[in-house]
N, C-alpha and C positions, 0 to 999 in steps of 0.2 A: 749156656744157662741164662737166663736174662734176670737180672738182680733184682730189677723193679715189676717181678711178676708174681704178686703176692695176694691178690684178689680173693681167692677160696681161702686162706689161710688167716688163723687165730693174730690176730697183731699181742705182742706181750703185753700191751698195757690192758687189753681187754681181759685178761686173770683177775680175778677176783683179787681184792685189796683187803685184808681186814680194817676192819672201821676204826681201830685204837689209831692204824696204822696210817691211813689218811687222814685223819685228825692231826696226828703228829706234824705231816707235810703240809697241812695247808697251816696250823700255827707256827712252822717253820718261811711260809712266806710271808705271813704277817709281821713276824720279827725282822725280816732279811733286813728291811733299812734301817732300823733304829739299833738293833740286837743283834746283831748276828754270833754273837756267844752264843745267845738265847736259841737262834735259828738251828745253829751248829747242834745244839743237844737236843732239839725236837728231831733232829734228820738222824740221829744217831741211836735214838730212842725207837723210832719208828724201825731203824735195821733190826734192832733187838727182837722187835715183833715179828719182823720179816726178812729174816738174811738173805733167802733166795729170791725175792721180786725183786723182779729187774725196775718195778716203778720207781720203788726205795733208792735203790741203786742209781738210777738216772737222776731221781732229785739229790742225792748227796752228791754226786758227780758233777752236777751243774752250781752245786755250791761251792764247792772246792776249785772248781773251776776261775767262776766269775770271782770269786775270792784271790785269784791268784797263787793258789795254794799249788800247784803243779804236782809236785811231788804225791801227794794226797789224792790228788785227782786221779794220777796216775794209778796209783791200788786200787782206786772204787774202780777203774777201767779193769785191770787184769779181774778183779773179783767179778766184773759183769761177761769176759770172758770166760772165767771158770764157771759161773752159772748157766748161761748159755748154749756152751760149747756142751756139757754134763746133756742139758735139757735134749742136746740135738742128735747125742750120741757120739760125740767128738771127744774121745776120751784121751786124755794127756795133753801136752803142751801146744800151742798153736802150729810151732815149729815143725812138728811132723805132720800137719795136713798132707791129705793126699788126695786126689780127685777123685777115685772112687768114695772116699768119705765123706767130700763134700758134697759132692752128688747125691749121697744119702741122705746127708743131713738136709738137703733142701728140698727133696722128697717129703722129708717130715714136716718141714715148716719154711716157705722161702722166707718170709717176712722175719721169722727167728734167724735164719741163716743171714739174714741181709745184716740184723742188730748185730750179729758176732761179728760180721766182716767191718762194718762201722766201728763198734768196740776196739779192733785192731786197728783200722784207721786211726781214729781217735788216741789211742795208745801211742802210736807211731807219730802223732803231731806231737802229744806232750813232751816223748821223748826229743824230737828238736828243739822243741822251746826248752828242752834241760841240757841242749847243747850235747846230745848223745846221739850223736849222727849217725854210726853205724848202726846202732840198736834201731833207730828211727829207720833206715834203709831197709833193713831186715824186717822191721814188722810191713811197712810200706810195699816192699817187694813181693810179700807174702800175699797183701790183698790185691797187687795188680796180677797176680799171676793167676786168681781166679776171678779176675774182672777184666779180662782182655779189651772189653769195649770203654773201658772207665765210667761205667755207668755209678760208681760210688765217689770217683775225683781225686782218688787217690794219687794217680801218676804226678801231678805239677808235685804234690807235697816229696813223694818221692826222689825226683828232681833235684829238690833242695837239700833234701839229706844227704844226697850223691854231690853237691855242688856244683851240679851243672847248671851252668845259663845263669849261676851269681854274682852280680859285680862286685868286685873287692872293696872292702872299706873304706872310705875315705876319713881319715880323722884329722 
């Protein structure tokens, strides 16, 4: 399965977004530099309008990520996994993924499957940032098991989570 083969699939950003949610995301962008509290309020209101829209979740994730609010970003990544997983028919936790389930999900939408796996990679990276190495390794290991060609670039993060090739910290 080639995780970059999604030419004929609908991209998650192409799903219609309610105009109220779109306006709130644009307002958040306008407030980001000067009043991040207002930007966050706008994004949270957009989430109330469209709690299952991946564009809203991506905007909220990016806000928290760039504000260095790693725990909050991880919660949004978990929500993105939940929403995209349900849309793909991947019911249950990412720990329960099987090859047949992932193949069926890819047949539904390769681009959404790619988003799902990138969300799992992102959540693994956030766990790494939070120094939760075992959890990061588990998440990143799942991504690499379904991406043996490392098209999504999770292998180097997995090695970091496993402590492979890292130099000892010199104080």
